[in-house]
N, C-alpha and C positions, 0 to 999 in steps of 0.2 A: 397789540403789543403790551406786555406787562411792564410796569415801572416799579422801582423800589426807591422810595424817598427816605433819606436819612437826615434827620435834623440833629445837629450837634449842639455843643455848648453845655451839656450836663455831665457831671462827674459820674463815671461808671464804677460800681463796686459790687461785691458779692463773692461767693465761693463757687468754684467749679472743680469737680473731681475728674482728673485726667486718667483715662483708661490706659492700660498697658499697650505696648507696641504690638501691632498685628504681625509685623515682619519678624519679631522675636518669638512670639508665642507659637506660631505655626511649626517651626522646626523643633521647638521645645516639646510640643505635644507629640510629635513623632518620636522624640528622644525618650519619652516615658516608656516606650516599648523595650528599651535596653535593659530594664530591670523588672523582674516579676514581683512587683511590690506596688505600694500606693504612693503617688506623687500629688502634691497640692500646689497648684499654680495660682498664686495670689494676684489680685488685680488683673485677672484675665479679661480681655475685652470681649464683649458679647456682640460678635459680628457674624455675618453669613459664612465667611471662610472658617471661623472657629466652629460653627455648627457643622460644617462639612467635615472638618477634621474629627469632631466628636462622632459623627456618623460612621466614619471609617474605623475609629477605635472600637466602637460598639460592634461593628460587623466582624472585627477580628476576635471578638470574645471578651473585650475589656468592659469594665463597668465605669460609668462616669456619673457624677452629679454635681450640682452647684450648691455652694454654701455662701450665700450673699455674692460677693464678687470673686470668690475663689472657686476654681474648677478642680474637683477631686477626681483623679484618674487611677483606677486600680487595674493593673495589667497582669495580675497573677494568673487569671484564667484565660489568657490568650490561647486560642486553639485553632487559628486559621492563619494562613500566609497568602491569601488571595484577596485582592481588592477588585470588585466588579467594575465594569465599564461605567455604570450609572454614577457611582460614587467618585470615580477618578475624574470624570468630566465636570464635576461640580466646581472645580477650581484648578488653577495652574499649579499651585503649591502642593497638590496631592502627590506629586512625584517624589517629594522628600521622604515619604513613608517607605520608599523602596529600600534605601540604605539601612534604615532602622529594622525593617522586617528581616532583611538578609542577615544582619548582625544577630538578631534574636533567634531566628528559625533556620538559618542556613539555606533558605529557599524563599522565593517570592514570585507571585504571578500578578501582574498588573496590566491594565490597558494604558494607552497613551493619555496623559493628563489633558484637561480642558485648556482652552485658550484664554484670552483676555481681550481687552479693547484693542491691543496691538495685534491681535490675531494669534494663531497657533505658532509656537516656537519649538524648535527641535530640542531634544534632550541628549544629543550625541555626547556632549561633554560629561554628563552624568554617567552614561553607560561606559564610556572609556575609563573613567575614574574607578568605577566598580570593577571593571575588568582587570585593571592594574592590581587590584587586591586579590585576584584569583576567582572572581565571579564568572560563571559561565552563563552567557546571555544569548537567547535565540528568540526570534519572532515567529509566532505561529498563529495564523488567523486573526491578526490584529492584537494579539496578546504578547507581552514580554514575559517569557519564562526564564527565571534566574535561579541559578543554583550556586551556593557558596560554601560547599562542604569543605573546601580547602582554602578558606580565607587566610591569607598570611600578610603580616605587615610588610609594606613595600614603599617605594618612592612613587608618588603620584604627581605628575607634571600636568598642570592645566594650561592649555594654550592661551587662555584668557581668564581673568579673575572673575569667574561666574559665581555669584552668591549661592545659587541652588546647587551647582556642582560641588562647591566647597562643602556645603552642609551635608550633602549626600555622602561624599567621600569621608567626611569626619564621622558621621553616624555609623557607616559600614565598618570603618576602621576600629571602632570600639568592640566589634565582635571578631576581629582578626587577631591571630596569635602574633605577638611581637610588636614592633614599633613601626608606625606609618609616618612618613613625612610628606606633607602636601606642599608643593611648590607653586608659586604664583597664585596663592590663595586670595580670595576676596577679603577686604579689610573692614567691611561694614560693621556697625555696632551689634547687629543681630548675631554675627558670628561670635563675638565676644560673649554675648548673653548665652548662646548655646554652649560654649566652652564652660562657662561658670555653672550652668545647670548640670552638665555631665559630671564635672568635678565634684559638685555637691552630692552626687550619687555615688561617689567613690572612684570616679574615673581619673585619668591622668592625661589631660589635654593642655598643651602649652603653645603660646605664640599667636593666639587669636588677636586680631587687630593689626598684625603684620603680614608679610607675604609668605612666611614659612610657618606651618603649623605641624606639630608633632603629636601623635596620638599613641598611647600605650594601650593595647587591647587588654581589657580586664574582665574577669569573671570570678565568682566566688562559689565554691562547693564545699562539702565537708565529707569526711570519711575516716577509715581506719578504726581501731578499737576505741580510740578516744574521739569525742566530739570536741570542737574548739572550746565550747563553754565549760568543759571539764577543767580547763586550766585556770581561768579566773575564779571559779567556785572552789577548787582545791586550794588555790592561793589564799582565799579568804579564810577557810577553815584552818589551814596550817598557820595562819597569822593570828588566830584567835578571834576572828570576826564571824559571828553566828547569826546576824540579822542581815539578810541580803534581799534586795529587790531586783528582779530581772525585768527590764523594760522591753516590751514587745510592741510591734506595730500592728499589722493586719494579719489575721488568720494564722496565729502561731500554734497550730494544732500539733504539729510534730514536736515542737519544742516543749509544749505543755505536757505532752505524753511522756517525753524523755525525762523531764525534771520530776514529775510526779510530786510526791511529798518531800523530796529532798533527801531521802534516806541514804543513798549511796555516798553523799558528801557529809553525813552527820548533820543535816540541816532540817530534820523532821523534829522540830522542837515546839514545846508548848508556848514559850516566849521567844519571839524572834523567828529563826528558820528562814527558808527561802519562800519568796512571794513573787508570783508572776503578775506584773503590773501593766495591763493594756491601757490604751488611751482612755481618759476619764469619760465615764458615761453620765450624761445629763438627761433630763426629761425630754429635751429637744433632740437628743441624739448624742453622738460622740464627736470629739474633736481630735483629729489625728495629731500625733507628735510632729510639730513643725521643725524641730531641730533638737540637738542634744540638750540644750539648756531648757527648752520648753518641756521636754520629757521629764526632767527633774522637777520643774515648776508645777506641772500637773499633779505631781505626787508629794507636794509639800505636806499635806495632811498625814500621809503614810509616814514620812520621816519624823514629823512632830510627835507622832504617837509614841516614839521611843526616846524622845527628848535627848538627842545626841549632842555632844560637844563638837565632834568631828565627823565628817562624812567623806568616804572614799568613793570616787567616781571612776569607773573602769570601762574600757572598750571590750566588747565581747568577741572580736575576731582576731585576737592575737594569741600566739603560743609562746609562753615563757613561764619561768618559775621565779617568784618574787615574794619576799617577806614584807608585807604591808605594815606590820607592826614597827619594823625599823624605820620605815618612811614616816610613820606617824610620830615616832620619837624625834626624828629629824625636824619635823614640822613644829613640834612643841619647843625643842631646843632653840629654834630660831624665832620663836614667837611669830610665826608666819600666819598670814591670812589665807594663803594658797601655796601649796607645794606641788610642783610638777616633776614627775619622773622623766629623766632625759637620758638619751643614748646617743653617742657619737655615731653618725652614719657616713657612708662615703659621700664626698662632695657632689658627685654626679647625681645622687639620689636625694639630695637635701631639699630640692624644690617640691618633693612629694609630701613633706611634713610641715608641721608647725615648728618654726625655727626660732630659737631664743638666744639672747646674749646675756652673760652674767659677769659680775665683778669678782674680785678675789674671794669674797665671802659667799659666793654662790647665789647672791641676790640677783634677780632678773631685772634688767633695765630696758630690755627691748624684746618684743615678740612680734613675729610675722607669720601668718597662716599661708603655707605653701607659696613662698615668695619666688618670683621668676629669677631673681638674682640674690640668692641667699648670702648673708654676711657671716654666717656661722654654720657649722655642721652639727650643732647640738640640737637634736630633734626631740620634740615632745612624744612620749610613748602613749599618750592618751590615758594616763594614770594620774589622777589628781587627789590630793588631800585638801579639804577645805575646813576652815572653822565655820561651823554651821550658821552662826549668826551673821557672818559676813556673806556667805553664799546666799542665804535667803534674801538679804538686802539687795544683792545684785541681780538675783533672779527676778525679783519683783520690778526692779528698774528696767531690766531687759524686756520683760513682758509688756510693760507700759509703752515701749518704744515701737511705734507702728512700722518703722523702717528697719528694724532688726531682723536678722536671719535666725535669731534665737539659737545661736550656736556658741559653744564654749570658746573654740579657737578664734572665731571671727568676731565675737561680740563681748562675751563676759570677761575673758582674760584681758583683752585690750582695755576694756572699761576699768577694770581693777587697777591695771598698770598705770593708766592715765590719771587715775585718782590718787596715786601715790601709795596704794596699799602694799603690804609686805608680801612679795612673791619670791619664792626661792626654788632653785633647781636641785632635785635629788638625783645624784649621779647613779646610773645603773650600769653594771657590766655583766655580761653573760648572754646566753642565747635568748633571742627575741625575734619573732617572725610575724610580720603582718600578712595574714593569709587573705589576699584579695584577688589573686589571679590564678589561672590554671597552673602556670609554672611554679608559683609560690606554694600552692597546695601540694603539688607533686614533690617539690623539694622538701617541704616540711615533713611529709610522711616518710620519705627516705632518710631524712636526718635522724629518725629514730634508730636506724640501724647503722649509722655512720659513726665509727669509733672516734673520728676526729672532731665530732660535734659535741659541745658541752650541753647535752640535754639527756640526763640520766633518769629515765622513767622508773627504774628499779630502786632509786634512792629511798631507803626506808625512813630517812629523816625528813623527807619532803615528798610524800606520796601524792601522785596524781590519781584521784578517785574517778570512777566511771560506773555507769550502770551496767551490771553484769547481764550478758545476754541469756543466762541460764541455759547454756548449752553444754553437752558433754565435752571431755577433753578432745583435742584434735587428734586425728589419726594420720600417720604417714606410712604408706604402703611400702612393701619390700622393693618394688621397682622404682620408687620415687627417689629423686635427687634434690635435696633442699640445701642451699648454701646461702649464708649471709642474709637471712630473711627473718621476718617476724610473722609467726603463724598464730592466729587467735583461736579461741574455743570453737568447737563444733565443726572444724574444717576436716575435709577428707582429701588428702593429697596423694595422688598416684603418679603424677607427672613430674616435670622438672620445674623448680622454682629457684631463681637466682636474684639476689639483691632486690627483694620485693617485700611489700607489706600486705599481708593477706588478712582481711577482717574475718569476723565470726561467720560460721556456717557457709563457707565457700567450698565448692567442689571443683577440684582440678583433676580431670581424668587422665588415665595412662596415655602417654604419648604427647600430651599437651606440654607446651614450653612457655613459661612466664618469666620475663626478665625485666628488671628495672621498672616495675609497675606497681600501682596501687589498686588493689581489688577490694571492693567494699562488700558489706554483709550480704550474704545470700546469693552472690553471683555464681554462675555455673560455666566453667570452661571445659568444653568437651574434647574427646579424643582427637589428637592431632592438631588442635588449634594452637596458634602462636600469638602471644600477646607481648609486645615489646614497647617499652617506654610509653606507657598508657595509663589512663585512669578508667577503671571499669566500675560503674556505679552500682547501687543496690539492685539485686535481683536481675541483673542483666544476664543474658545467655549468649555465649560465643559458641556457635555450633561447630561440629566436627570439621577440621581442615580449614577453618576460616583463619584469617590473619588480621591482626589489629596492630597498627603502628609499625615502626621499623627501627633497627639499630642504626645510629647515626653514621657509623663507618661504612655501612652498606649502601649509602646514597652517593651518587655521583656529584650532586649539587647539595652542599651542606645547607643552603638557604631553604631547601625543601623540607627540612626536618622540623618537627614540633611534637608536642604531647598529644596523642590521640585520646579522645574522650568518648566513652560509650555511656549514654544516659541511663537513668534508673529504669529498669524494666524493659530496656531495648533488647532486640535480638539481632545478632549478626549471623546470617545464614551461611551454610556450608560453602566453602571455597570462595567466599567473599573476601576482598582485600580492602581494608580500611586504611587509607593513606595517613602518613604522619601529619599531625595537626588537624585532621578531620574530626568533626564533632557530630555524633549521632544523637538525635533528640530522645528524650525520655519516652518510652513506650513505642518507639518506632521499630519497624522490622525492615532490614535492608539486606 
């Protein structure tokens, strides 16, 4: 028999580094699949279960590597939706990947997860929660084959507050169209951590830590004649700003190709112009941007090269027209250290934004990033003017704080406010759209042709510039009927088009019918095909007599409606019917 003898009486001292929570990191690793990008998990524990999760991610086509205590996960090249038996049985928590894979790929095949010291435990609660969101699940030969082509936001009732079932339902709901409400949710801290991680990626999850959690499904695409980046670049040029840095993260090849030398925006200049700024490269490798503030911090040398007095910081996923010169004048007039453009939003949406409160002189005295209970509906637009000397000071302080998320809204702005710096709100009125969901993308495109929307792209006093596709003029055949639509260069229209935005080099054959849809460059809609309330991505093909989407009035149950999405290069075969809200992956043939 072994004995352990402990002799006390001496003072204990020293330092011990506490690793991150295993219970939190495992669902967070699954959540990285929700975005086709790079995520960095700081202070990630190096445990067997983490190794098992990494093995699953790599099997799915993701890339991972360690940087000291940080785990870097790149999910851009995910190309599988199947987790084999050997990997599933490594740990109990492997089942959490089911909801995330479904959200990303709309299908998933897994085996039953491994057990633990308590023995095997059923996953019925997980499966019923996913079924409530529209997932079709069947067991074949010990495998669970799941299909979620029609994932829709719904009410999910858990008979007991299972942590795993809550996490799986939450992850899957991120890929569902509409809002999901999870009742009798687990309240553990790891649920809160998962919520915070998803929201940091641009999601909208609320209520974690309580028994009711709401999830707004979010996805971001781009299309039409204009790219979203055309708007901030055009705003800069029209405002007299000719030195622009575009901060990119991982593999921005398409963006680099689109920007080129900046000529379409008059930014091909000997001094200044547009510059693509990836994460800083060092001899030991590169360090990914850890947050919005860190992205600017890594490029201090670039900014210092031009010795500016003021720096304008913009978001790249918003559609609006704004004169930044007037905002800078406002900044100077108030002798401000930081000026934030603000827009009044509906109260029910206020919790999605950074919310601020001001006095009668527009000075900001309170700021809260995405508050659960907003005290105001004045929302930050993600447009800032800083006095450079002050911004540099606070960027350096923020970078030195190991506990900081390196984010403007979460860290830099509150730090400046708490220090008594002069922060002012610049009121904005006019069209502004945050393009972060399928619905918002569809709405933003159709707003172009809506006469009741204040977004005039033909305004000669404030042009929105774009790279010209170098295509011939569009052609509309004798048999074609085009009403209330925008048709770009290089299109050949022989069918019917109503209230739609048709991008360059699109072909719509005779007998085809396109209504209330966004069709992106190079798509081909063949004879007799019907496309209703849909987004058809680049180079997709809708074969003859196929049907995509549906007119809302044609549905018996309005809850079944949603925007159908056909991914880039996908093919919908003849006589196939793509349901409202269904999403076909890029390159897929159905």
